[in-house]
Every structure is written in C-alpha cells, then in structure tokens.
C-alpha positions in Angstrom: 14.5 -293.7 55.8 11.5 -294.4 58.5 14.1 -295.5 60.8 15.6 -291.9 61.1 12.0 -290.9 62.4 11.4 -293.2 65.1 10.4 -291.1 68.3 9.8 -288.1 66.2 6.6 -286.0 65.7 5.5 -286.3 62.2 2.7 -285.4 59.7 1.3 -287.9 57.6 -0.6 -286.9 54.4 -3.0 -289.2 52.7 -4.9 -288.7 49.1 -8.1 -288.8 51.2 -9.7 -286.2 53.8 -7.6 -287.5 56.4 -4.3 -286.2 58.0 -2.4 -287.9 60.6 0.1 -286.1 63.3 1.8 -288.0 66.0 4.9 -289.5 67.1 6.1 -292.4 65.1 7.0 -295.5 67.1 7.2 -298.2 64.9 6.5 -299.4 61.4 6.7 -302.7 59.1 5.9 -303.4 55.6 2.3 -302.8 55.9 1.5 -300.1 58.8 2.9 -297.2 60.3 2.1 -296.8 63.9 1.7 -293.2 65.7 1.1 -292.7 69.5 -0.3 -289.5 70.8 -1.8 -289.1 67.4 -4.3 -286.4 66.0 -6.6 -288.2 63.1 -7.8 -285.0 61.6 -10.8 -285.2 59.1 -10.8 -282.1 56.8 -14.4 -282.6 56.1 -15.1 -281.6 59.6 -13.1 -278.5 59.7 -12.6 -275.3 58.1 -8.9 -275.4 57.9 -7.2 -277.2 55.0 -4.5 -279.8 55.4 -1.9 -277.0 55.1 -3.4 -274.8 57.5 -3.9 -277.6 60.0 -0.1 -278.5 59.6 1.1 -275.3 60.2 -1.3 -274.8 63.2 -0.2 -278.1 64.9 3.6 -277.2 64.0 3.1 -273.6 65.8 1.0 -274.9 68.8 1.1 -278.5 69.4 -0.5 -281.8 68.8 -4.1 -281.9 69.9 -4.3 -285.9 70.5 -7.5 -287.7 70.0 -6.0 -291.2 69.9 -3.2 -293.0 72.2 -2.3 -295.1 68.8 -3.1 -295.1 65.4 -2.1 -297.6 62.5 -2.0 -296.2 59.2 -1.7 -298.5 56.1 1.3 -297.7 54.2 -0.4 -297.8 50.7 -2.6 -295.0 51.9 0.4 -292.6 52.4 1.3 -290.0 50.1 4.0 -288.2 52.4 5.5 -288.0 55.7 7.2 -284.9 57.2 8.6 -284.2 60.5 6.3 -281.7 62.2 9.3 -279.5 62.9 10.2 -279.2 59.2 6.7 -277.4 58.5 7.2 -273.8 57.1 4.9 -271.5 58.6 3.8 -268.8 56.3 
C-alpha cells in the first residue's frame, strides 16, 4: 500500500504529540522516510493535530527538516495531504 504513496505529500499521525507532514520518498520494514518534512509538536502549538492538518492541506508544508525517518511501530495512520477534508 505504501508503494502507491511514493512521491506523494502525506500526513503521518502518531499516538504521541508529534505529527509529520512531507513527501514520502521510501520505506522499509522498520522506517518511513519523508523529505521536505514538517515535524509538528502539538505541545508547542495552539493548533490541534486536525487543525494543523487542515492548515497544511490548504496552505503548504512548512518544512523544518530536509529528511526525517519515522519508526513504523509509532504510526497510527497515514493520509495523503490532498485527502484532508477542510471544514
């Protein structure tokens, strides 16, 4: 399934305070790698994860990392950025 998302902007949700937004460039059994990524810590923002996802979908990715690796065991969900519904 992840093969279909290569070179696509995605949002990765975790059970922690972190949310990742960026272009999926590769993955293996242990990690997902994003480039031009935004690592968003909800503790440092007044926006909820949902609000931040809608903002990123509407505007653009505010990259703060060239690349980031995310351990697959920490991932709750992955969505295409373009699939975020703004309400």
